[in-house]
BALOBA-1460 file (C-alpha; in Angstrom, 3 decimals):
// residues 388
<rec num="1" residu="m" x="0.218" y="0.318" z="0.337"/>
<rec num="2" residu="e" x="2.488" y="2.475" z="0.837"/>
<rec num="3" residu="k" x="4.767" y="1.506" z="-2.301"/>
<rec num="4" residu="q" x="1.582" y="2.079" z="-4.992"/>
<rec num="5" residu="n" x="0.648" y="5.113" z="-3.056"/>
<rec num="6" residu="l" x="-2.521" y="3.779" z="-2.322"/>
<rec num="7" residu="v" x="-3.930" y="5.271" z="1.040"/>
<rec num="8" residu="g" x="-2.075" y="8.627" z="2.732"/>
<rec num="9" residu="g" x="-0.702" y="8.816" z="6.637"/>
<rec num="10" residu="l" x="0.349" y="5.227" z="6.671"/>
<rec num="11" residu="p" x="2.233" y="4.984" z="9.661"/>
<rec num="12" residu="k" x="5.870" y="3.197" z="9.511"/>
<rec num="13" residu="f" x="5.692" y="0.487" z="11.895"/>
<rec num="14" residu="g" x="8.782" y="-0.231" z="14.072"/>
<rec num="15" residu="t" x="9.976" y="3.416" z="14.354"/>
<rec num="16" residu="k" x="10.538" y="5.175" z="17.690"/>
<rec num="17" residu="e" x="7.728" y="7.709" z="16.895"/>
<rec num="18" residu="v" x="5.051" y="5.149" z="15.777"/>
<rec num="19" residu="m" x="6.117" y="2.905" z="19.221"/>
<rec num="20" residu="s" x="7.012" y="5.253" z="21.442"/>
<rec num="21" residu="k" x="6.083" y="4.557" z="25.418"/>
<rec num="22" residu="v" x="3.488" y="6.567" z="26.808"/>
<rec num="23" residu="c" x="3.664" y="8.173" z="30.512"/>
<rec num="24" residu="e" x="0.885" y="7.792" z="31.890"/>
<rec num="25" residu="a" x="1.749" y="10.430" z="34.840"/>
<rec num="26" residu="c" x="2.093" y="12.946" z="31.986"/>
<rec num="27" residu="q" x="-0.726" y="12.259" z="30.246"/>
<rec num="28" residu="l" x="-2.455" y="12.781" z="33.641"/>
<rec num="29" residu="g" x="-1.337" y="15.844" z="34.286"/>
<rec num="30" residu="k" x="-0.224" y="17.098" z="31.222"/>
<rec num="31" residu="q" x="-2.247" y="16.408" z="28.071"/>
<rec num="32" residu="a" x="-4.037" y="18.571" z="25.838"/>
<rec num="33" residu="r" x="-6.082" y="18.687" z="23.015"/>
<rec num="34" residu="h" x="-5.040" y="17.868" z="19.617"/>
<rec num="35" residu="p" x="-4.816" y="20.720" z="17.326"/>
<rec num="36" residu="f" x="-7.488" y="20.922" z="14.544"/>
<rec num="37" residu="p" x="-5.602" y="19.958" z="11.191"/>
<rec num="38" residu="v" x="-5.891" y="23.372" z="8.715"/>
<rec num="39" residu="q" x="-7.982" y="21.898" z="5.649"/>
<rec num="40" residu="t" x="-8.624" y="24.289" z="2.490"/>
<rec num="41" residu="i" x="-12.276" y="25.183" z="1.830"/>
<rec num="42" residu="h" x="-14.354" y="22.179" z="0.396"/>
<rec num="43" residu="v" x="-17.346" y="22.515" z="-1.538"/>
<rec num="44" residu="s" x="-19.677" y="20.371" z="-2.918"/>
<rec num="45" residu="s" x="-20.109" y="19.670" z="-6.870"/>
<rec num="46" residu="k" x="-23.458" y="19.948" z="-6.956"/>
<rec num="47" residu="p" x="-26.274" y="21.275" z="-5.215"/>
<rec num="48" residu="l" x="-28.266" y="19.620" z="-1.951"/>
<rec num="49" residu="e" x="-25.450" y="17.073" z="-2.099"/>
<rec num="50" residu="m" x="-24.535" y="18.439" z="1.901"/>
<rec num="51" residu="i" x="-26.703" y="20.526" z="3.971"/>
<rec num="52" residu="h" x="-25.308" y="22.274" z="7.057"/>
<rec num="53" residu="s" x="-27.435" y="22.829" z="9.786"/>
<rec num="54" residu="d" x="-27.496" y="24.469" z="13.377"/>
<rec num="55" residu="m" x="-29.636" y="26.360" z="16.210"/>
<rec num="56" residu="w" x="-29.301" y="29.685" z="17.962"/>
<rec num="57" residu="t" x="-31.291" y="30.582" z="21.032"/>
<rec num="58" residu="t" x="-31.870" y="33.926" z="22.589"/>
<rec num="59" residu="k" x="-33.297" y="34.683" z="26.335"/>
<rec num="60" residu="t" x="-35.079" y="37.864" z="24.811"/>
<rec num="61" residu="e" x="-38.411" y="37.096" z="23.118"/>
<rec num="62" residu="s" x="-39.529" y="38.423" z="19.953"/>
<rec num="63" residu="i" x="-42.984" y="40.098" z="18.840"/>
<rec num="64" residu="g" x="-44.388" y="36.967" z="17.789"/>
<rec num="65" residu="g" x="-42.891" y="34.982" z="21.348"/>
<rec num="66" residu="c" x="-39.749" y="33.195" z="19.185"/>
<rec num="67" residu="k" x="-36.661" y="32.496" z="21.142"/>
<rec num="68" residu="y" x="-34.977" y="30.284" z="18.844"/>
<rec num="69" residu="y" x="-34.267" y="30.011" z="14.960"/>
<rec num="70" residu="v" x="-32.816" y="26.911" z="12.907"/>
<rec num="71" residu="f" x="-30.865" y="27.760" z="9.464"/>
<rec num="72" residu="f" x="-29.927" y="25.482" z="6.700"/>
<rec num="73" residu="i" x="-26.776" y="26.078" z="4.660"/>
<rec num="74" residu="d" x="-26.448" y="24.691" z="1.002"/>
<rec num="75" residu="d" x="-22.686" y="23.440" z="0.920"/>
<rec num="76" residu="h" x="-22.192" y="24.224" z="-3.075"/>
<rec num="77" residu="t" x="-24.168" y="27.378" z="-3.150"/>
<rec num="78" residu="k" x="-24.014" y="28.827" z="0.268"/>
<rec num="79" residu="k" x="-27.329" y="30.192" z="0.297"/>
<rec num="80" residu="v" x="-29.369" y="30.338" z="3.796"/>
<rec num="81" residu="w" x="-32.517" y="29.453" z="4.372"/>
<rec num="82" residu="v" x="-33.819" y="30.495" z="8.414"/>
<rec num="83" residu="y" x="-36.943" y="29.282" z="10.229"/>
<rec num="84" residu="f" x="-37.809" y="30.651" z="13.567"/>
<rec num="85" residu="m" x="-39.273" y="28.692" z="16.659"/>
<rec num="86" residu="k" x="-41.017" y="29.184" z="20.146"/>
<rec num="87" residu="h" x="-39.438" y="25.765" z="21.393"/>
<rec num="88" residu="k" x="-37.192" y="23.364" z="20.018"/>
<rec num="89" residu="g" x="-39.614" y="20.765" z="18.811"/>
<rec num="90" residu="e" x="-40.812" y="22.755" z="16.107"/>
<rec num="91" residu="m" x="-37.413" y="22.009" z="14.224"/>
<rec num="92" residu="f" x="-38.314" y="18.451" z="13.141"/>
<rec num="93" residu="q" x="-41.520" y="20.033" z="10.942"/>
<rec num="94" residu="h" x="-39.425" y="22.770" z="9.416"/>
<rec num="95" residu="f" x="-36.607" y="20.432" z="8.156"/>
<rec num="96" residu="l" x="-39.897" y="18.559" z="6.451"/>
<rec num="97" residu="n" x="-40.671" y="21.759" z="5.156"/>
<rec num="98" residu="f" x="-37.315" y="23.148" z="3.906"/>
<rec num="99" residu="k" x="-36.757" y="19.540" z="2.253"/>
<rec num="100" residu="a" x="-39.762" y="19.355" z="0.672"/>
<rec num="101" residu="m" x="-39.386" y="22.915" z="-0.611"/>
<rec num="102" residu="v" x="-35.717" y="22.668" z="-1.955"/>
<rec num="103" residu="e" x="-35.981" y="19.123" z="-3.441"/>
<rec num="104" residu="k" x="-38.857" y="20.433" z="-5.549"/>
<rec num="105" residu="e" x="-37.199" y="23.223" z="-6.574"/>
<rec num="106" residu="k" x="-33.812" y="22.134" z="-7.932"/>
<rec num="107" residu="r" x="-35.469" y="18.267" z="-8.453"/>
<rec num="108" residu="v" x="-32.615" y="16.746" z="-6.749"/>
<rec num="109" residu="n" x="-33.154" y="14.988" z="-3.188"/>
<rec num="110" residu="i" x="-30.893" y="16.120" z="-0.419"/>
<rec num="111" residu="k" x="-27.704" y="13.339" z="0.425"/>
<rec num="112" residu="c" x="-26.375" y="14.542" z="3.464"/>
<rec num="113" residu="l" x="-26.962" y="16.509" z="6.580"/>
<rec num="114" residu="r" x="-24.354" y="17.734" z="8.370"/>
<rec num="115" residu="s" x="-24.914" y="19.190" z="11.913"/>
<rec num="116" residu="n" x="-23.822" y="19.663" z="15.971"/>
<rec num="117" residu="g" x="-24.249" y="16.792" z="18.253"/>
<rec num="118" residu="g" x="-27.626" y="18.609" z="19.640"/>
<rec num="119" residu="g" x="-30.552" y="16.486" z="20.799"/>
<rec num="120" residu="e" x="-32.942" y="18.108" z="18.649"/>
<rec num="121" residu="y" x="-31.176" y="16.085" z="15.731"/>
<rec num="122" residu="f" x="-31.598" y="13.292" z="17.448"/>
<rec num="123" residu="s" x="-34.952" y="12.223" z="18.649"/>
<rec num="124" residu="n" x="-36.558" y="9.242" z="17.363"/>
<rec num="125" residu="e" x="-39.012" y="10.692" z="14.571"/>
<rec num="126" residu="f" x="-36.389" y="12.796" z="13.252"/>
<rec num="127" residu="s" x="-33.979" y="9.443" z="12.473"/>
<rec num="128" residu="k" x="-36.199" y="7.122" z="11.227"/>
<rec num="129" residu="y" x="-37.003" y="9.877" z="9.029"/>
<rec num="130" residu="l" x="-33.487" y="10.315" z="7.925"/>
<rec num="131" residu="k" x="-33.022" y="6.314" z="7.429"/>
<rec num="132" residu="e" x="-36.159" y="6.050" z="5.727"/>
<rec num="133" residu="h" x="-35.036" y="8.838" z="2.933"/>
<rec num="134" residu="a" x="-31.429" y="7.567" z="2.757"/>
<rec num="135" residu="i" x="-30.033" y="10.290" z="4.189"/>
<rec num="136" residu="q" x="-26.735" y="10.268" z="5.783"/>
<rec num="137" residu="r" x="-25.944" y="11.949" z="8.889"/>
<rec num="138" residu="k" x="-22.646" y="13.546" z="10.294"/>
<rec num="139" residu="y" x="-22.192" y="15.537" z="13.088"/>
<rec num="140" residu="s" x="-19.254" y="16.519" z="15.169"/>
<rec num="141" residu="c" x="-17.807" y="15.703" z="18.142"/>
<rec num="142" residu="s" x="-19.207" y="16.840" z="21.632"/>
<rec num="143" residu="y" x="-17.417" y="20.255" z="22.440"/>
<rec num="144" residu="s" x="-15.596" y="20.161" z="18.941"/>
<rec num="145" residu="p" x="-17.410" y="23.224" z="17.334"/>
<rec num="146" residu="q" x="-14.639" y="23.662" z="15.194"/>
<rec num="147" residu="q" x="-15.774" y="20.234" z="13.000"/>
<rec num="148" residu="n" x="-18.863" y="22.126" z="12.148"/>
<rec num="149" residu="e" x="-17.075" y="25.281" z="11.352"/>
<rec num="150" residu="v" x="-19.362" y="25.933" z="8.420"/>
<rec num="151" residu="v" x="-22.322" y="26.784" z="10.250"/>
<rec num="152" residu="e" x="-20.498" y="27.975" z="13.024"/>
<rec num="153" residu="r" x="-18.614" y="30.947" z="11.190"/>
<rec num="154" residu="k" x="-22.189" y="31.783" z="9.781"/>
<rec num="155" residu="n" x="-23.760" y="31.980" z="13.164"/>
<rec num="156" residu="k" x="-20.942" y="34.688" z="14.248"/>
<rec num="157" residu="h" x="-21.231" y="36.651" z="10.866"/>
<rec num="158" residu="i" x="-25.126" y="36.350" z="11.770"/>
<rec num="159" residu="a" x="-25.278" y="37.723" z="15.229"/>
<rec num="160" residu="k" x="-22.574" y="40.003" z="14.773"/>
<rec num="161" residu="i" x="-24.556" y="42.014" z="11.844"/>
<rec num="162" residu="t" x="-27.539" y="41.544" z="13.815"/>
<rec num="163" residu="r" x="-26.697" y="43.383" z="16.701"/>
<rec num="164" residu="a" x="-25.511" y="45.959" z="14.583"/>
<rec num="165" residu="m" x="-28.388" y="46.493" z="12.445"/>
<rec num="166" residu="l" x="-30.269" y="46.777" z="15.882"/>
<rec num="167" residu="n" x="-27.939" y="48.958" z="17.513"/>
<rec num="168" residu="e" x="-27.450" y="52.075" z="14.397"/>
<rec num="169" residu="k" x="-31.271" y="52.285" z="14.853"/>
<rec num="170" residu="n" x="-31.618" y="52.106" z="18.718"/>
<rec num="171" residu="l" x="-33.919" y="49.577" z="18.433"/>
<rec num="172" residu="p" x="-35.421" y="47.073" z="21.388"/>
<rec num="173" residu="n" x="-33.844" y="44.000" z="21.219"/>
<rec num="174" residu="y" x="-37.153" y="41.865" z="20.861"/>
<rec num="175" residu="f" x="-36.524" y="42.997" z="17.235"/>
<rec num="176" residu="w" x="-33.583" y="40.418" z="16.798"/>
<rec num="177" residu="v" x="-36.033" y="38.066" z="14.692"/>
<rec num="178" residu="e" x="-37.026" y="40.886" z="11.847"/>
<rec num="179" residu="a" x="-33.150" y="41.639" z="12.090"/>
<rec num="180" residu="v" x="-32.157" y="38.115" z="11.258"/>
<rec num="181" residu="a" x="-34.146" y="37.398" z="8.507"/>
<rec num="182" residu="t" x="-33.066" y="40.864" z="7.292"/>
<rec num="183" residu="v" x="-29.385" y="39.791" z="7.303"/>
<rec num="184" residu="i" x="-30.457" y="36.560" z="5.636"/>
<rec num="185" residu="y" x="-32.352" y="38.174" z="3.251"/>
<rec num="186" residu="i" x="-29.111" y="40.440" z="2.095"/>
<rec num="187" residu="m" x="-26.654" y="38.094" z="2.805"/>
<rec num="188" residu="n" x="-28.051" y="36.001" z="0.095"/>
<rec num="189" residu="r" x="-27.924" y="38.588" z="-2.576"/>
<rec num="190" residu="t" x="-24.177" y="39.509" z="-1.226"/>
<rec num="191" residu="p" x="-21.323" y="37.860" z="-3.098"/>
<rec num="192" residu="i" x="-18.754" y="35.574" z="-1.181"/>
<rec num="193" residu="i" x="-15.246" y="34.667" z="-1.522"/>
<rec num="194" residu="v" x="-16.182" y="30.667" z="-1.511"/>
<rec num="195" residu="v" x="-18.680" y="31.589" z="-5.081"/>
<rec num="196" residu="h" x="-16.856" y="32.953" z="-7.149"/>
<rec num="197" residu="g" x="-18.275" y="35.804" z="-9.733"/>
<rec num="198" residu="m" x="-21.693" y="35.488" z="-8.152"/>
<rec num="199" residu="t" x="-24.160" y="36.159" z="-4.948"/>
<rec num="200" residu="p" x="-25.422" y="32.760" z="-3.289"/>
<rec num="201" residu="k" x="-28.996" y="33.517" z="-4.592"/>
<rec num="202" residu="e" x="-28.078" y="33.160" z="-8.270"/>
<rec num="203" residu="k" x="-25.569" y="30.291" z="-8.065"/>
<rec num="204" residu="f" x="-28.509" y="28.588" z="-6.618"/>
<rec num="205" residu="t" x="-31.781" y="30.110" z="-8.792"/>
<rec num="206" residu="s" x="-29.434" y="30.777" z="-11.948"/>
<rec num="207" residu="k" x="-30.861" y="34.186" z="-12.341"/>
<rec num="208" residu="k" x="-29.431" y="37.253" z="-10.777"/>
<rec num="209" residu="p" x="-30.661" y="39.283" z="-7.994"/>
<rec num="210" residu="n" x="-32.049" y="42.524" z="-8.200"/>
<rec num="211" residu="v" x="-30.799" y="44.478" z="-4.943"/>
<rec num="212" residu="s" x="-32.522" y="48.181" z="-5.488"/>
<rec num="213" residu="h" x="-35.409" y="47.645" z="-3.904"/>
<rec num="214" residu="l" x="-33.184" y="47.739" z="-0.236"/>
<rec num="215" residu="r" x="-33.347" y="50.221" z="2.157"/>
<rec num="216" residu="v" x="-31.781" y="50.841" z="5.858"/>
<rec num="217" residu="f" x="-33.332" y="48.870" z="8.287"/>
<rec num="218" residu="g" x="-35.522" y="49.983" z="11.210"/>
<rec num="219" residu="c" x="-35.681" y="53.970" z="9.159"/>
<rec num="220" residu="i" x="-39.157" y="55.441" z="9.729"/>
<rec num="221" residu="a" x="-41.743" y="53.955" z="6.934"/>
<rec num="222" residu="y" x="-44.351" y="56.617" z="5.939"/>
<rec num="223" residu="v" x="-46.751" y="53.459" z="4.602"/>
<rec num="224" residu="h" x="-49.783" y="54.582" z="2.881"/>
<rec num="225" residu="v" x="-53.275" y="53.993" z="3.950"/>
<rec num="226" residu="p" x="-55.961" y="53.161" z="1.505"/>
<rec num="227" residu="y" x="-58.937" y="55.548" z="0.852"/>
<rec num="228" residu="e" x="-61.425" y="52.085" z="1.793"/>
<rec num="229" residu="k" x="-59.662" y="52.613" z="5.124"/>
<rec num="230" residu="r" x="-59.672" y="56.218" z="5.989"/>
<rec num="231" residu="s" x="-62.271" y="59.023" z="6.559"/>
<rec num="232" residu="k" x="-62.030" y="62.366" z="4.468"/>
<rec num="233" residu="l" x="-59.681" y="64.244" z="7.324"/>
<rec num="234" residu="d" x="-57.613" y="61.473" z="8.349"/>
<rec num="235" residu="p" x="-54.032" y="61.173" z="7.229"/>
<rec num="236" residu="k" x="-53.366" y="59.713" z="4.515"/>
<rec num="237" residu="v" x="-49.863" y="58.151" z="6.123"/>
<rec num="238" residu="v" x="-49.035" y="55.923" z="9.047"/>
<rec num="239" residu="k" x="-45.702" y="56.632" z="10.476"/>
<rec num="240" residu="c" x="-43.944" y="53.035" z="11.007"/>
<rec num="241" residu="i" x="-40.480" y="51.074" z="11.433"/>
<rec num="242" residu="f" x="-39.321" y="49.363" z="8.488"/>
<rec num="243" residu="v" x="-38.207" y="45.966" z="9.568"/>
<rec num="244" residu="g" x="-37.551" y="43.806" z="6.523"/>
<rec num="245" residu="y" x="-38.891" y="42.407" z="3.226"/>
<rec num="246" residu="s" x="-41.810" y="39.782" z="3.329"/>
<rec num="247" residu="l" x="-40.823" y="36.531" z="0.804"/>
<rec num="248" residu="e" x="-44.524" y="35.849" z="0.101"/>
<rec num="249" residu="q" x="-45.693" y="39.371" z="-0.687"/>
<rec num="250" residu="k" x="-44.255" y="42.229" z="-2.722"/>
<rec num="251" residu="g" x="-43.642" y="44.170" z="-0.413"/>
<rec num="252" residu="y" x="-42.001" y="45.874" z="2.660"/>
<rec num="253" residu="r" x="-42.805" y="44.553" z="6.468"/>
<rec num="254" residu="c" x="-43.239" y="47.208" z="8.801"/>
<rec num="255" residu="f" x="-44.247" y="47.745" z="12.446"/>
<rec num="256" residu="n" x="-46.571" y="50.208" z="13.899"/>
<rec num="257" residu="p" x="-45.336" y="50.389" z="17.763"/>
<rec num="258" residu="s" x="-48.653" y="52.601" z="18.112"/>
<rec num="259" residu="t" x="-50.912" y="49.497" z="17.346"/>
<rec num="260" residu="r" x="-47.598" y="47.035" z="18.102"/>
<rec num="261" residu="k" x="-48.303" y="45.424" z="14.704"/>
<rec num="262" residu="l" x="-46.936" y="44.010" z="11.669"/>
<rec num="263" residu="q" x="-48.396" y="44.883" z="7.965"/>
<rec num="264" residu="v" x="-46.987" y="44.488" z="4.395"/>
<rec num="265" residu="s" x="-47.237" y="47.317" z="1.905"/>
<rec num="266" residu="r" x="-45.722" y="48.221" z="-1.045"/>
<rec num="267" residu="d" x="-46.318" y="52.361" z="-0.846"/>
<rec num="268" residu="v" x="-44.368" y="53.349" z="1.558"/>
<rec num="269" residu="v" x="-41.920" y="56.582" z="1.271"/>
<rec num="270" residu="f" x="-38.884" y="55.613" z="3.648"/>
<rec num="271" residu="d" x="-36.860" y="58.127" z="5.566"/>
<rec num="272" residu="e" x="-33.617" y="56.371" z="6.381"/>
<rec num="273" residu="m" x="-31.862" y="58.959" z="8.248"/>
<rec num="274" residu="v" x="-34.198" y="58.627" z="11.120"/>
<rec num="275" residu="s" x="-34.883" y="56.733" z="13.859"/>
<rec num="276" residu="w" x="-37.856" y="56.008" z="15.625"/>
<rec num="277" residu="y" x="-36.064" y="55.442" z="19.125"/>
<rec num="278" residu="p" x="-33.748" y="58.687" z="19.941"/>
<rec num="279" residu="p" x="-29.933" y="57.789" z="20.179"/>
<rec num="280" residu="l" x="-28.221" y="56.753" z="23.299"/>
<rec num="281" residu="k" x="-25.808" y="59.136" z="24.389"/>
<rec num="282" residu="i" x="-22.668" y="57.570" z="25.882"/>
<rec num="283" residu="a" x="-20.614" y="60.228" z="28.105"/>
<rec num="284" residu="k" x="-17.286" y="59.974" z="27.718"/>
<rec num="285" residu="d" x="-14.638" y="59.408" z="31.433"/>
<rec num="286" residu="g" x="-15.339" y="62.472" z="33.965"/>
<rec num="287" residu="q" x="-18.496" y="63.976" z="32.738"/>
<rec num="288" residu="v" x="-22.161" y="63.863" z="33.972"/>
<rec num="289" residu="r" x="-24.111" y="61.287" z="32.139"/>
<rec num="290" residu="n" x="-27.828" y="62.044" z="31.461"/>
<rec num="291" residu="g" x="-29.555" y="61.419" z="34.934"/>
<rec num="292" residu="d" x="-26.508" y="60.912" z="37.125"/>
<rec num="293" residu="v" x="-25.644" y="63.294" z="39.697"/>
<rec num="294" residu="p" x="-21.675" y="64.419" z="40.582"/>
<rec num="295" residu="s" x="-21.067" y="62.942" z="43.840"/>
<rec num="296" residu="n" x="-19.827" y="66.277" z="44.677"/>
<rec num="297" residu="v" x="-22.853" y="68.539" z="43.919"/>
<rec num="298" residu="e" x="-24.376" y="68.713" z="47.211"/>
<rec num="299" residu="q" x="-21.323" y="70.446" z="48.672"/>
<rec num="300" residu="e" x="-20.741" y="72.489" z="45.710"/>
<rec num="301" residu="s" x="-24.416" y="73.693" z="46.516"/>
<rec num="302" residu="q" x="-23.995" y="74.309" z="50.056"/>
<rec num="303" residu="l" x="-20.825" y="76.153" z="49.991"/>
<rec num="304" residu="i" x="-22.995" y="78.491" z="47.636"/>
<rec num="305" residu="s" x="-26.156" y="78.915" z="49.352"/>
<rec num="306" residu="g" x="-25.558" y="78.533" z="52.772"/>
<rec num="307" residu="p" x="-23.369" y="77.192" z="55.702"/>
<rec num="308" residu="q" x="-23.044" y="73.316" z="55.951"/>
<rec num="309" residu="e" x="-24.849" y="71.519" z="58.820"/>
<rec num="310" residu="s" x="-21.091" y="70.690" z="60.168"/>
<rec num="311" residu="s" x="-20.126" y="74.480" z="60.933"/>
<rec num="312" residu="i" x="-23.755" y="74.938" z="62.307"/>
<rec num="313" residu="s" x="-22.590" y="72.500" z="65.045"/>
<rec num="314" residu="g" x="-18.831" y="73.939" z="65.195"/>
<rec num="315" residu="s" x="-17.524" y="71.083" z="64.442"/>
<rec num="316" residu="s" x="-15.677" y="72.501" z="61.231"/>
<rec num="317" residu="s" x="-12.996" y="73.850" z="60.844"/>
<rec num="318" residu="t" x="-13.843" y="75.573" z="57.998"/>
<rec num="319" residu="p" x="-16.414" y="78.569" z="58.154"/>
<rec num="320" residu="w" x="-18.830" y="79.196" z="55.608"/>
<rec num="321" residu="k" x="-17.679" y="82.226" z="53.391"/>
<rec num="322" residu="g" x="-20.133" y="84.892" z="52.174"/>
<rec num="323" residu="r" x="-20.167" y="88.095" z="50.984"/>
<rec num="324" residu="l" x="-20.640" y="90.500" z="53.732"/>
<rec num="325" residu="r" x="-18.866" y="88.784" z="56.177"/>
<rec num="326" residu="s" x="-15.366" y="87.594" z="58.156"/>
<rec num="327" residu="l" x="-16.186" y="84.836" z="60.214"/>
<rec num="328" residu="n" x="-13.774" y="83.553" z="62.616"/>
<rec num="329" residu="i" x="-14.924" y="80.564" z="65.363"/>
<rec num="330" residu="v" x="-12.596" y="79.885" z="68.013"/>
<rec num="331" residu="d" x="-12.674" y="76.416" z="69.435"/>
<rec num="332" residu="g" x="-16.241" y="76.226" z="68.771"/>
<rec num="333" residu="s" x="-17.594" y="79.030" z="71.150"/>
<rec num="334" residu="s" x="-19.841" y="81.387" z="69.728"/>
<rec num="335" residu="q" x="-17.821" y="84.576" z="70.027"/>
<rec num="336" residu="t" x="-17.609" y="86.027" z="66.484"/>
<rec num="337" residu="s" x="-15.960" y="89.347" z="65.515"/>
<rec num="338" residu="f" x="-17.312" y="90.936" z="61.957"/>
<rec num="339" residu="k" x="-15.714" y="93.357" z="59.674"/>
<rec num="340" residu="n" x="-18.305" y="94.833" z="57.379"/>
<rec num="341" residu="p" x="-16.835" y="96.504" z="54.197"/>
<rec num="342" residu="h" x="-19.893" y="98.089" z="52.579"/>
<rec num="343" residu="v" x="-19.981" y="99.745" z="55.705"/>
<rec num="344" residu="d" x="-17.948" y="102.948" z="57.035"/>
<rec num="345" residu="d" x="-15.902" y="101.952" z="60.161"/>
<rec num="346" residu="e" x="-16.087" y="105.555" z="61.718"/>
<rec num="347" residu="s" x="-19.982" y="104.993" z="61.352"/>
<rec num="348" residu="s" x="-20.423" y="103.893" z="65.363"/>
<rec num="349" residu="d" x="-24.428" y="103.889" z="64.813"/>
<rec num="350" residu="s" x="-24.214" y="100.410" z="63.186"/>
<rec num="351" residu="e" x="-25.083" y="97.277" z="64.231"/>
<rec num="352" residu="t" x="-23.953" y="93.949" z="63.565"/>
<rec num="353" residu="s" x="-26.115" y="90.829" z="64.687"/>
<rec num="354" residu="v" x="-25.618" y="87.081" z="64.188"/>
<rec num="355" residu="s" x="-28.736" y="84.487" z="63.431"/>
<rec num="356" residu="e" x="-28.319" y="81.868" z="66.242"/>
<rec num="357" residu="e" x="-29.936" y="79.136" z="63.984"/>
<rec num="358" residu="s" x="-28.203" y="79.896" z="61.015"/>
<rec num="359" residu="r" x="-24.736" y="82.015" z="61.979"/>
<rec num="360" residu="i" x="-25.281" y="84.430" z="58.858"/>
<rec num="361" residu="p" x="-24.520" y="88.380" z="59.865"/>
<rec num="362" residu="s" x="-26.919" y="90.489" z="59.198"/>
<rec num="363" residu="v" x="-25.793" y="94.753" z="59.556"/>
<rec num="364" residu="t" x="-28.627" y="97.628" z="60.582"/>
<rec num="365" residu="t" x="-27.505" y="101.034" z="59.323"/>
<rec num="366" residu="p" x="-28.860" y="104.238" z="60.797"/>
<rec num="367" residu="g" x="-30.881" y="104.490" z="57.648"/>
<rec num="368" residu="a" x="-32.381" y="101.382" z="58.426"/>
<rec num="369" residu="k" x="-33.028" y="102.024" z="61.756"/>
<rec num="370" residu="m" x="-34.824" y="105.020" z="60.720"/>
<rec num="371" residu="a" x="-36.766" y="103.408" z="58.147"/>
<rec num="372" residu="k" x="-37.976" y="100.751" z="60.996"/>
<rec num="373" residu="k" x="-39.179" y="103.954" z="63.333"/>
<rec num="374" residu="a" x="-41.021" y="105.443" z="60.736"/>
<rec num="375" residu="l" x="-42.953" y="102.038" z="59.956"/>
<rec num="376" residu="k" x="-43.865" y="101.341" z="63.544"/>
<rec num="377" residu="t" x="-45.167" y="104.980" z="64.383"/>
<rec num="378" residu="s" x="-47.134" y="104.584" z="60.678"/>
<rec num="379" residu="n" x="-49.007" y="101.294" z="61.725"/>
<rec num="380" residu="n" x="-49.831" y="103.529" z="65.300"/>
<rec num="381" residu="n" x="-51.841" y="105.618" z="63.512"/>
<rec num="382" residu="n" x="-55.072" y="103.577" z="62.346"/>
<rec num="383" residu="g" x="-56.644" y="107.237" z="61.042"/>
<rec num="384" residu="v" x="-53.706" y="107.476" z="58.500"/>
<rec num="385" residu="r" x="-54.048" y="106.022" z="54.475"/>
<rec num="386" residu="r" x="-50.913" y="104.629" z="53.681"/>
<rec num="387" residu="s" x="-50.358" y="105.039" z="49.873"/>
<rec num="388" residu="t" x="-50.135" y="101.653" z="47.593"/>
């Protein structure tokens, strides 16, 4: 066999590399996983020779209550089909629908199904159906997603673009079903390296796709309201969110946040630069975010508006500083001295007092005393009419 080169990788018996002794202690303490071989990209020669499949899940429910999706990839054309589910048990029925659709379209039977070792692919009815229809099953070893790299890479690619599309228009996460469906719709109409010179859709259907109808996901969509559904004074459009394309109708899928309903329409005007939801403001380090209060705002407001509680009790060594006083507190006692820069020092009739509650000084000038005295006199004269 070796001389005729009938097989590859035949070991040479008797050499030290093959017959070397294995150290059990080293295996128990140092063994690592074998590296995965770097293989060249393998593409099947015909459509439906091999179908790759995988399932993805999230904790966020979609608008329709879905938490899972399963997708299938044709190894020859790299075209992707996706089905959304509320429960894992729906996967087998989606596979039957997918198989019937593609086999009738291409008039070729599926020969091989490659997936991971998930339990949804190994139910009794699923295994029985594959045997009855002579579909070969291939699946990866446990905890070895590298052996199923086609769907693993595609799954990662779908998740990245989905997150980017949702964040671009600040859409809530429950729009993930619409975003994933739109991502796959665009992927099938985008050229890739494996399929040279054409898109996956053209490779599978032999028809070049038209992308003139593509719009920005999540933008504002003004959907026309038919005359039969409105009165003469009602608005002619409804403001909605564009969330994808219909595969069964020649129209756009739009979501109305007011009624929380999806509708398909061909009469839509798009404002692709505007989003329904306002942008999220992410502050840089050191800046105050919206709704947040800086830690020193209370202290600053106290220094501006009045004395702190600690200065009232005498526990603070830093007095309150205002405009009309110079306050000195000695050993927490109530002895204070004031100097008013706005009152002449020679005016001996001026009086300075301190509020016991707030410890804010106040100055009474001779003119102020005369005004108070005149006010008291006028109050005592009941027959005198006061001008207003």
